[in-house]
N, C-alpha and C positions, 0 to 999 in steps of 0.2 A: 716709889716710881715703879711702874710696870713695864719692863722691857721684854721685847719679843723679836722674833725673826720670821719674816714672811716671804713667800715665794715658792717656786718649784724646788724639788729636792736637788740640792747641790747649787742652787742659785738664790738662796735666802738672803735677804737684806735686813738690816736692823731697823726696828721701829719702836715706838713708845705709845702706850695707851694713856691718854690724858684723863684728868678728873672729869672732863666733859664727855667722856665716853668716845672721843674721836681718836682714830688711829693715825699717827703721823710718821712720816718717813725720816729715819735718822741717817740714811746712807750718805747724805751730804756733809754730815758732821763727824761720824765715826765709821771706820771700815766694817766693823762687825762687833757683836757682843761675844768677846772671846777672852782668852787669858790676858792678852796685852791690855785690852780695855778695862778689865776688872782690876788688874794690878795697878793701873794708873788712877784708880779711884772711881771709875765710872763717870756718871753725870751727876752734878749737884742740883741742877734744875733743867727743865725742858727748854731748849732754846726757842726763841720766838721765830715765827715765820716758817716753821717746818711745813712741807707739803702734806696735805691730808690724803690718806689712802682710803679708798672705798673697800670695805671688808667683803662685799659680796663676791663669792667665788675665789677669794684669796686664801691660799693654803697657809696655815700656821705651822712653822717648823719648831724643832726644839729651841728653847730660848738661849742656849749657850752653844757656841760653835767650837769645834776642835777640842772637845773634852779630853783631858789626859787620861783620867781613870775614874771609874765608878766603884766606890767602896760601899759595901752594904753591911748592915747590922741585922743579924738574925735573932728571932725569939726575943724581941725587945719590948713586947707587951705581955704582961702576965697571962691575960686571957688567951692570947694566941699560943703561948707556950703550952698552956693547959690543953687547948683543943688539939694541939699537935702531939700530945702525949710526951712532952719534954719537960725537964726540970727548968725552972727559972734560972738563967745563967748567973754565976757569981761575977763574971767579967763579960764584957761585950763579945758576942760571937761575930767574927769578922769573915766576910768572904768578898770576892771581887766579881764584877761584871765587866766584860769588855766594853770599851767606849762605843764600839760600832753596833751595840745593841740599841743605842738611843735612836728613837724616831720621834716624829712630831706627835702632839697630843690627840690628833684626829686621824692619824694615818692608820692604815690597815695593819693589824697584828697577825702574823702568820703562825698557825698551829703546825709544829714540825711534823715531818713524815714519821709515821709509826707512833705518833703521840696518842696516848689514851688518858692522860691526866694533866692537861694544861689548866693552870690555876691563875687566879688574880690576886693582887695585893696592892691596896692603896697605901702610899707612903709619903711622908714629908721628906722632900729632898733638900739638902743643904748644898749651896754652891760656895766654894771657897774663893775669897778675893785677895788674900795675902798669903805668902809662903808661911807655912806653919810647921815647926819642928820643935819637939821637946817643950811644949807649952806648959807653963807652971800653974795656971789658974783658969777658972771659967771665964774671967774677964778677958784674959788674953785670947781664949778661944773665941769669944764673942766678937772681938775686934778683927778676927780673920774671916768672918762670914760676910760674903757679898750680898747674899739674899737667899730666898727660898722658892721652891717650886713643887708641883705635884709630880710624883713618879708612880707608875704602875710597874711593880717588880714582878712581871709575869714569870711564871715558873712551871716547869714540867716535872711533876712530882715523881713519876716513875724514873725518869732520867736522874733526878736529884737524889732520890732516897733508895732506889732498888737496883741500881746498876753499878754499885761499887764505887770506891774512891770518894772524892770530895763532892761538894754540891755543884761544881762548875758545869757539869753536863746539863743539868736542869735549869740553869740560870742564864746561859750565854747563847741561846738560840737567837737567830736573826729576829729583829724587831721587838725583843723582849724587855725594852725599857722606854716606853713612851714617857716623854718629859714635857712639862709646860701646862698651860699655854704661855704663862708669863714667868719671868724671873722678877719676883717682887723684892725690891731692895730691903735690906735688913731693918732700915729705919722705919719701915711701914709696919713691921710686925712687932708689936709691943712685947708680946710674951709668946715665944715659940712653944712653951709648955701649956698652952691653953688654946689649941686649935682642934676643931672638930673635923674628923675624916669620915667620909661616907662613900659607899660604892653600891651600884646596882647592876644586876645582870638581867637583860631583857625586861627592864622595868621593875624587877623584884629587888627590894633592899637586901643586901648581903652583909655589908660591913657598916658599922656605926660606932666609931670610937673617938677618943680624944688624946692628944699628945701628953696630957697630964698623967696618963697611965703608963707612959714609957718606963721601963726598968732603969734605963740610963738616958738621962736627958740630953738634949742637943749639945749643949756646951761641954758636958762631960764626955760625950762621944768624940767630939772634935779634939779635945785635949788628950783623950786616951789614944786615939789613932796617931796623933803626932808623936807619940813615944815609939811607935813601931815603923812609921813611914813618914816621909816628907809630903805634906799636902801642898799642892801648887794652885795658883789662881786658875779657875775654870774646872777644877776637880769637883766631882759630885759625890755626895754621901747620901745614900738611901737609909733612913733611920728606923726602919722596921714597920710592921703592919699589925693592926689590932685583929681581934677574933673575927671570924666570919668567912674565912676562905673555904673553898670546896673541900680541901683536905680534912677540915675539922667537922664536916657535916656527916650525918648518918648515911649508911649505904642505902641506895646507890648514890654515890657522891656526884654532885652535878658539875663535873668537869666541863670545860668549854669545848664547844664544837663549832665548825665552820658555820657562819651566819649569826652566831651569838653577838650581842651588842653589850659592851661594858661601858658604864658611865661612872665617873668618880669626881669628887670635889673635896677641897679642903678650904676651911674658912679663910677668906681673904686672898686665896691663891687661884681662884677660877675653877674651871671645870674641864674635864676631858671626856671624849667619847670615841671608842674604838669599835669597829666591826672586825670580827675575827674571820680569817680566811685560811684556806689550805695552802701549805707551802708547795 
């Protein structure tokens, strides 16, 4: 099932995209696609008789409301670690993004003031559906996943790597986590370790990877994180990006500027498109 939220910022309502390609309003059935909805098990089937929504001019927001936390895994593809000049990690590299970095998949992304190294990262996002703590197996981890979405882990590399401290300064700028367009329920993704990820900048292909090349697979990541923090329904995990980011390219590196357009897609999860603007 493909769940989404549509409407102006702050006024989104839940919707579902049917197999017939029609968008239907869920707001008469559920209040929102949020932690309570996910913890209750979501929807098992699309109710009959839902009103059809006309997509023309309809904004698509992030597919999950009121996200508690965004947990990210760094250097989780060998080719990305290599292009970054880093060693392949022996354990997952964990960092956090604030939930308020999340925006819709087609919203404008703001390049921060004084930024000279704003970068892109297409990532598979995992959305948690059940409380997870001290999971003992990949099967347990799998049972805690509500679904999957596309995330763009936008990063400012100078802030992240050259300004001291942890990565937080380069990862938490406003609008730095476009999410969606859909939350695709876990039952529709047969194998999260065989999904192609692609990204273009101004029409030029930049990233082309597959989740089979992750150092730490999806279930392993969820299980690992549950040892160090409690994962709650509605939490989001960004699981890393393959090679092809601006940081890994020869000088002069093609960091993003106002007016640039980034498009990204993952097999079965839809497509995003952002125009970058000045903060």
